[in-house]
N, C-alpha and C positions, 0 to 999 in steps of 0.2 A: 410177763402175766404188767408189769410195770418195766412203764417204758417216761422217758423227758421229752417234755415238749415243752412252747414256747409258753410262761406262765404259768411251770408244773408241771405233775407226772399224767400222763392214760394209763389206766388198768385195764388189762380186758382180766370181764368177771360173766358167771358165772349161770346161771338163778334157779334152786327149783320151791316157784310156791307152794302154797297149802304144805307147806312142813313145818312138828307141830309146834318150834319157836326158832324163829327170829337169833341167826347166829353161824360166823364164818366157816364152811364144813374143811376148810384149807384147801391143796391146788390138784384142776381138770382136765388135761389136756393144758397146759398154759395159762389157763385159767385161775382167777379166783373162784371160785365153791358157795358163795350164796345160797343158805336155805334162807326160805320168806314168810312167816305166818299166814303172808296178805295171799289173797283170789291174786290172779296174773286180772282183777276185773272192774274198770275207769279209771286206770292206772294205780288202786289200790299195792300193788307190786310194788312197782316203778320207786311210789312218796315213802313204799317201810323200804325201798334200797336205801334211798340217799338216804334214812333217819335215822341208821345203822352206819351207816360207812361214816356218818359226821360227828355219830354223837366214840364210833372209832376208833380216831385220826385228830378229835379234840379239833374239830375245827369245822368255822357258822355252816349251818345244808348250802346255805345262796353260792359256799366254793365248789356244790361237788354241777359237776352238769351228768347230763347221760347223751356227749358227743353222738353215737348209736347203738344201736336194734333194742330202740322206746319200745317194742311188737313183741320185742323176742325174749328168742332165753338168755340169746350170749349178747350179751353193750359190753361201750365200751365209753366209762369217765372218766370224766381231769377232775384231774384234784387242782382249784385256782391254787398257787401259793409254797408249795411244798416240795420241795426239788424230788425226785423217784426214792431214798435212801430215807430218806427220812416217814413217808409211805407204806414204804416195806417197813422199819422197825418197827413199826406204832399198829402194826394189822399181830405181824409174829406178837409184837407183845398180846395181842387178842387173841390169840390162839390157845 
């Protein structure tokens, strides 16, 4: 789910759009499960995902990049500037 890469951390994420509210909902199949209130239309779900994770990880949104899966439910996201241990701790604190 969380791994180290040059300059930051890589997160494996599973997104469920059109949920009643946006929140991290645990881990499923080795990926962080994130429920999003936004619909997957015109990038709205991706925007909501980046905003939610930026707030949870306490980083600027510009430090988050979708590496793969931009149009799917499974995504890989890079967090620039934070080590994996810090990302893991902040995500666990949000649950």
